[in-house]
C-alpha positions as CSV (number, residue, x, y, z in Angstrom):
1,M,-12.1,-25.6,12.2
2,V,-11.9,-21.9,11.5
3,R,-12.8,-20.3,8.2
4,C,-10.9,-17.1,7.3
5,S,-11.9,-14.5,4.7
6,I,-9.5,-12.3,2.9
7,L,-12.3,-9.8,2.2
8,E,-13.3,-9.5,5.9
9,I,-9.8,-9.9,7.4
10,T,-11.4,-11.9,10.2
11,C,-11.8,-15.5,11.1
12,R,-15.0,-17.1,12.2
13,P,-15.6,-20.6,13.5
14,A,-17.0,-22.8,10.8
15,Y,-18.5,-25.2,13.4
16,V,-19.9,-24.5,16.8
17,V,-19.4,-27.1,19.5
18,T,-22.3,-27.4,22.0
19,L,-22.4,-29.6,25.0
20,E,-25.8,-31.2,24.3
21,A,-25.7,-31.8,20.5
22,G,-22.1,-32.4,19.7
23,V,-20.9,-30.6,16.5
24,Q,-23.3,-28.5,14.4
25,E,-22.5,-26.5,11.3
26,K,-22.7,-22.8,11.8
27,A,-25.3,-21.1,9.6
28,E,-23.1,-17.9,9.2
29,T,-20.4,-19.6,7.1
30,A,-21.8,-18.3,3.9
31,I,-19.4,-16.5,1.5
32,P,-19.1,-12.8,2.5
33,V,-20.4,-10.2,0.2
34,T,-18.0,-7.3,-0.9
35,T,-19.2,-3.9,0.2
36,L,-18.2,-0.4,-0.8
37,S,-17.5,0.7,2.8
38,P,-14.0,2.1,3.8
39,P,-11.4,-0.6,4.5
40,E,-11.3,-2.1,7.9
41,G,-8.9,-0.4,10.3
42,N,-9.4,3.0,8.6
43,T,-8.3,5.6,11.1
44,T,-8.9,8.7,9.0
45,F,-12.6,8.4,9.4
46,V,-12.5,7.7,13.1
47,D,-9.8,10.0,14.6
48,G,-9.3,12.7,12.0
49,I,-6.5,13.1,9.5
50,T,-3.5,10.7,9.8
51,W,-0.2,10.4,8.0
52,C,2.1,7.4,7.7
53,V,5.8,7.9,8.5
54,A,8.9,5.8,9.0
55,H,9.6,4.5,12.5
56,A,12.9,6.1,13.6
57,G,13.9,3.1,15.8
58,V,14.0,0.4,13.1
59,S,17.0,-1.1,11.4
60,Q,18.4,0.8,8.4
61,I,18.3,-2.4,6.3
62,D,14.6,-3.0,7.0
63,L,13.8,0.7,6.3
64,Q,15.7,0.6,3.0
65,N,14.0,-2.6,2.0
66,A,10.6,-1.1,2.8
67,L,11.5,2.1,0.9
68,D,12.7,0.1,-2.1
69,W,9.4,-1.8,-2.1
70,A,7.2,1.3,-1.8
71,C,9.0,3.0,-4.7
72,G,9.2,-0.2,-6.8
73,L,6.5,-2.8,-6.5
74,G,4.3,-0.5,-4.4
75,M,4.2,1.9,-7.3
76,T,4.6,5.0,-5.2
77,D,5.7,8.1,-7.1
78,C,9.1,8.8,-5.5
79,R,10.2,11.6,-7.7
80,A,9.8,14.2,-4.9
81,I,12.6,12.5,-2.9
82,Q,15.0,12.3,-5.8
83,E,18.0,14.7,-5.7
84,D,16.3,17.7,-7.3
85,G,12.9,17.0,-5.7
86,P,11.2,19.2,-3.0
87,C,11.5,16.5,-0.4
88,F,15.1,15.4,-1.0
89,H,16.4,17.4,2.0
90,P,17.0,16.3,4.6
91,D,18.8,13.6,2.8
92,T,18.1,10.9,5.3
93,L,16.6,7.4,5.0
94,V,13.9,8.1,7.6
95,S,12.8,11.3,5.8
96,H,12.7,9.7,2.3
97,A,10.9,6.6,3.6
98,S,8.4,8.7,5.5
99,F,7.4,10.6,2.3
100,A,7.1,7.3,0.3
101,F,5.2,5.5,3.0
102,N,2.7,8.3,3.4
103,S,2.2,8.5,-0.4
104,Y,1.4,4.8,-0.5
105,Y,-0.8,5.0,2.6
106,Q,-2.9,7.9,1.2
107,Q,-3.2,6.2,-2.2
108,N,-4.4,2.9,-0.7
109,G,-7.3,4.0,1.4
110,N,-5.6,5.1,4.7
111,S,-6.0,1.6,6.2
112,D,-3.7,0.4,8.9
113,I,-2.4,-2.4,6.7
114,A,-1.3,0.3,4.1
115,C,1.0,1.8,6.8
116,N,2.8,-1.3,8.0
117,F,5.8,-1.9,5.7
118,G,7.0,-4.8,7.8
119,G,6.7,-2.9,11.0
120,T,8.9,0.0,9.8
121,A,6.1,2.6,9.7
122,V,3.8,4.2,12.2
123,L,0.7,6.4,12.0
124,T,0.8,10.0,13.3
125,K,-1.7,12.8,13.6
126,K,1.0,15.5,13.2
127,N,1.4,16.8,9.7
128,P,5.0,15.9,8.6
129,S,5.0,18.5,5.8
130,Y,7.8,21.0,5.8
131,G,8.9,23.9,3.6
132,K,8.0,23.0,0.0
133,C,7.7,19.3,0.9
134,I,3.9,18.7,1.2
135,Y,2.8,15.3,2.4
136,E,-0.5,14.1,0.9
137,A,-3.5,13.9,3.2
138,P,-7.0,12.6,2.7
139,G,-8.9,15.0,0.4
140,S,-5.7,16.9,-0.5
141,V,-5.5,18.2,-4.0
142,R,-1.8,17.4,-4.4
143,S,1.4,16.5,-2.6
144,S,5.0,17.4,-3.6
145,A,5.1,14.4,-5.9
146,P,4.4,15.5,-9.5
147,P,1.3,14.0,-11.0
148,M,1.8,11.1,-13.4
149,L,0.8,12.4,-16.8
150,E,-1.5,10.4,-19.0
151,R,1.3,10.1,-21.6
152,D,3.5,8.4,-18.9
153,R,0.8,5.8,-18.2
154,I,0.4,5.2,-22.0
155,F,4.2,4.8,-22.3
156,I,4.3,2.3,-19.5
157,W,1.5,0.2,-20.9
158,Q,2.9,0.3,-24.5
159,N,6.3,-0.9,-23.2
160,L,4.7,-3.6,-21.2
161,A,2.6,-4.7,-24.2
162,G,5.7,-4.7,-26.4
163,F,7.7,-6.7,-23.9
164,L,4.9,-9.3,-23.6
165,L,4.6,-9.5,-27.4
166,L,8.4,-10.1,-27.7
167,L,8.3,-12.7,-25.0
168,Y,5.4,-14.5,-26.8
169,L,7.1,-14.3,-30.2
170,G,10.3,-15.6,-28.7
171,R,8.6,-18.6,-27.3
172,Y,6.7,-19.2,-30.5
173,Y,9.9,-19.0,-32.5
174,D,11.6,-21.5,-30.1
175,W,8.6,-23.8,-30.5
176,L,8.9,-23.7,-34.3
177,M,12.6,-24.6,-34.1
């Protein structure tokens, strides 16, 4: 039997088999304690600064799906790769995905898992920034993506709260009828 921990991203045997005594419970199977250390797999602290970019050899469909996720559920700010943004040109899927992937990677602790995107991304030590398109790096003050203003955050939360309230009231109304 193997016990896996989401917090540690490792698996350890829950039981140790010995030749003399049969099966004994392993003493180290206690619940892991969360620590404030950098995420496992962090390459920024080991090998210097890294960026996450799209892998040029993957299918366009997989790359588009990963880009859609990064700019949607991944909550990456993709305004810089919109038509009037500083990173729109070159207008290629690889270029746009690279910017979005790196933004997500930098905002999520520079861990290897934050630069996977279903195998469509790869780490590089070469700064992919060009012209006015500045890719975020650890400790950088800003990238080409405009900062999300506090009023934008408030607007999003107000809309979410309003939607949930309407959903609740609609179900309550249906319950009454």
